[in-house]
ROVO-98112 format. One record per residue (C-alpha): residue in three letters; x, y, z. Coordinates in Angstrom, 3 decimals, padded with zeros to 6 digits. Example, Ala and Ser with C-alpha at 12.3 -4.5 7.8 and 13.67 -1.06 7.14 Angstrom:
<rs>
+-----+----------+----------+----------+
|  aa |        X |        Y |        Z |
+-----+----------+----------+----------+
| ALA |  012.300 | -004.500 |  007.800 |
| SER |  013.670 | -001.060 |  007.140 |
+-----+----------+----------+----------+
</rs>
This chain:
<rs>
+-----+----------+----------+----------+
|  aa |        X |        Y |        Z |
+-----+----------+----------+----------+
| MET |  022.786 |  011.414 |  001.226 |
| ASN |  022.484 |  014.920 |  000.948 |
| LYS |  018.391 |  016.550 |  001.531 |
| SER |  018.295 |  017.502 | -002.736 |
| GLU |  018.916 |  013.672 | -003.259 |
| VAL |  016.609 |  012.533 | -001.044 |
| THR |  014.051 |  014.845 | -001.865 |
| LYS |  014.561 |  014.511 | -005.053 |
| LEU |  014.540 |  009.984 | -005.146 |
| SER |  011.503 |  010.302 | -002.514 |
| ASN |  009.034 |  012.319 | -005.193 |
| GLN |  010.142 |  010.169 | -007.822 |
| VAL |  009.464 |  006.894 | -005.373 |
| ILE |  006.191 |  007.749 | -003.942 |
| LYS |  004.297 |  008.588 | -007.372 |
| LYS |  005.151 |  005.098 | -007.927 |
| ILE |  004.262 |  003.742 | -004.640 |
| THR |  001.231 |  005.282 | -005.223 |
| ASP |  000.187 |  004.093 | -008.458 |
| TYR |  000.745 |  000.748 | -006.800 |
| TYR | -001.111 |  000.962 | -003.387 |
| GLY | -003.580 |  003.441 | -004.454 |
| LEU | -005.485 |  005.838 | -002.436 |
| SER | -006.519 |  005.744 |  001.113 |
| LYS | -010.011 |  005.307 |  002.311 |
| HIS | -009.336 |  007.213 |  005.432 |
| PHE | -007.865 |  009.895 |  003.884 |
| LYS | -009.458 |  012.443 |  001.249 |
| THR | -005.825 |  012.582 | -000.839 |
| THR | -002.443 |  010.897 | -001.141 |
| PRO |  000.056 |  011.920 |  001.804 |
| PHE |  001.775 |  015.768 |  001.849 |
| LEU |  005.629 |  014.290 |  001.505 |
| ILE |  007.364 |  016.308 |  004.301 |
| ILE |  011.564 |  016.107 |  004.333 |
| GLU |  012.264 |  017.349 |  007.808 |
| ASP |  015.929 |  017.623 |  009.131 |
| SER |  015.505 |  015.179 |  012.404 |
| PRO |  012.895 |  014.194 |  014.221 |
| TYR |  010.988 |  016.613 |  016.675 |
| SER |  013.036 |  019.440 |  015.657 |
| ASP |  015.857 |  019.525 |  017.894 |
| ALA |  016.603 |  016.033 |  018.788 |
| GLU |  019.741 |  014.107 |  018.298 |
| ASP |  017.462 |  010.623 |  017.406 |
| ASP |  019.336 |  008.982 |  014.634 |
| GLU |  016.896 |  005.543 |  014.933 |
| CYS |  014.196 |  007.552 |  013.329 |
| ILE |  014.202 |  007.751 |  009.804 |
| GLY |  010.267 |  008.527 |  008.883 |
| GLU |  007.032 |  008.488 |  010.541 |
| PHE |  003.159 |  009.111 |  008.673 |
| CYS |  001.003 |  011.978 |  010.870 |
| ALA | -002.436 |  010.638 |  010.418 |
| MET | -003.599 |  014.292 |  012.459 |
| PHE | -002.276 |  016.153 |  009.163 |
| ASN | -002.164 |  013.638 |  006.450 |
| GLU |  001.798 |  013.775 |  006.302 |
| LEU |  004.722 |  011.452 |  005.638 |
| ILE |  007.366 |  012.571 |  006.972 |
| ILE |  011.109 |  011.463 |  006.395 |
| TYR |  013.855 |  012.815 |  008.101 |
| TRP |  016.638 |  012.967 |  005.654 |
| LYS |  019.629 |  013.420 |  008.143 |
| ASN |  019.087 |  009.916 |  009.235 |
| ILE |  018.817 |  007.956 |  006.281 |
| LYS |  022.207 |  005.941 |  005.181 |
| ASN |  020.953 |  004.665 |  001.485 |
| GLU |  018.618 |  004.838 | -001.341 |
| THR |  017.046 |  001.208 |  000.066 |
| GLU |  016.728 |  002.369 |  003.143 |
| LEU |  015.093 |  005.472 |  001.928 |
| VAL |  012.563 |  003.604 | -000.433 |
| LYS |  011.632 |  000.978 |  002.461 |
| SER |  011.081 |  003.526 |  005.027 |
| LEU |  008.586 |  005.255 |  002.484 |
| VAL |  006.877 |  002.145 |  001.824 |
| HIS |  007.081 |  001.295 |  005.135 |
| GLU |  005.084 |  005.014 |  006.038 |
| TYR |  002.842 |  004.877 |  002.925 |
| GLN |  001.221 |  001.216 |  004.503 |
| HIS |  000.106 |  003.487 |  007.779 |
| TYR | -001.211 |  006.409 |  005.250 |
| LEU | -003.625 |  003.191 |  003.587 |
| GLN | -004.293 |  002.148 |  007.405 |
| SER | -007.514 |  002.946 |  009.690 |
| PRO | -006.091 |  005.832 |  012.183 |
| SER | -008.501 |  004.710 |  014.475 |
| TRP | -007.452 |  001.329 |  014.638 |
| MET | -003.621 |  001.856 |  014.781 |
| THR | -004.577 |  003.605 |  018.304 |
| ARG | -006.963 |  000.632 |  019.331 |
| TYR | -004.513 | -001.558 |  018.809 |
| TYR | -002.503 | -000.010 |  021.423 |
| ASN | -004.913 |  000.643 |  023.463 |
| MET | -005.438 | -003.488 |  023.557 |
| GLY | -001.371 | -003.881 |  024.735 |
| TYR | -000.127 | -003.731 |  021.356 |
| ASP |  003.488 | -002.129 |  022.051 |
| TYR |  005.569 | -001.449 |  018.672 |
| SER |  007.403 | -004.917 |  017.817 |
| ASN |  004.303 | -006.650 |  017.867 |
| HIS |  001.381 | -003.720 |  016.809 |
| PRO | -000.111 | -005.350 |  013.763 |
| TYR |  000.137 | -002.686 |  011.465 |
| GLU |  003.360 | -002.492 |  012.359 |
| VAL |  003.898 | -005.973 |  011.227 |
| GLN |  001.901 | -005.525 |  008.074 |
| ALA |  003.777 | -002.110 |  007.420 |
| TYR |  007.840 | -003.688 |  008.041 |
| SER |  006.339 | -007.111 |  005.891 |
| GLU |  005.491 | -004.822 |  003.158 |
| GLU |  008.970 | -003.239 |  003.075 |
| GLU |  010.297 | -006.411 |  001.366 |
| ASN |  008.547 | -005.148 | -001.825 |
| TYR |  011.100 | -002.108 | -002.107 |
| LYS |  012.646 | -003.253 | -005.679 |
| ILE |  009.578 | -002.206 | -007.252 |
| PHE |  010.163 |  001.047 | -006.559 |
| MET |  014.066 |  001.481 | -007.170 |
+-----+----------+----------+----------+
</rs>
């Protein structure tokens, strides 16, 4: 997928996701959708396809790492879950000893990806 395709589909899907899940009680607005070339500027990290930055209320998609529409939609659903979740509890869980593989918020976000077909 090229950047234009990712941008167009992301804008269509994020509207559906917002309508379905509603707004976060932790932020005043919906997340800003950012389509970036690659994670961490010049890094060659092809694993990272999206992230939610609570500090700036940004849902970031790394378009060069997106292989297909399904992966894009799943990533949008996953990262939107982080927008809905408490940023302070995200940190607390890590401080309690959870890692990415068993963090309750990550487990929940991965589970929610199964709903991706609703937004296709």
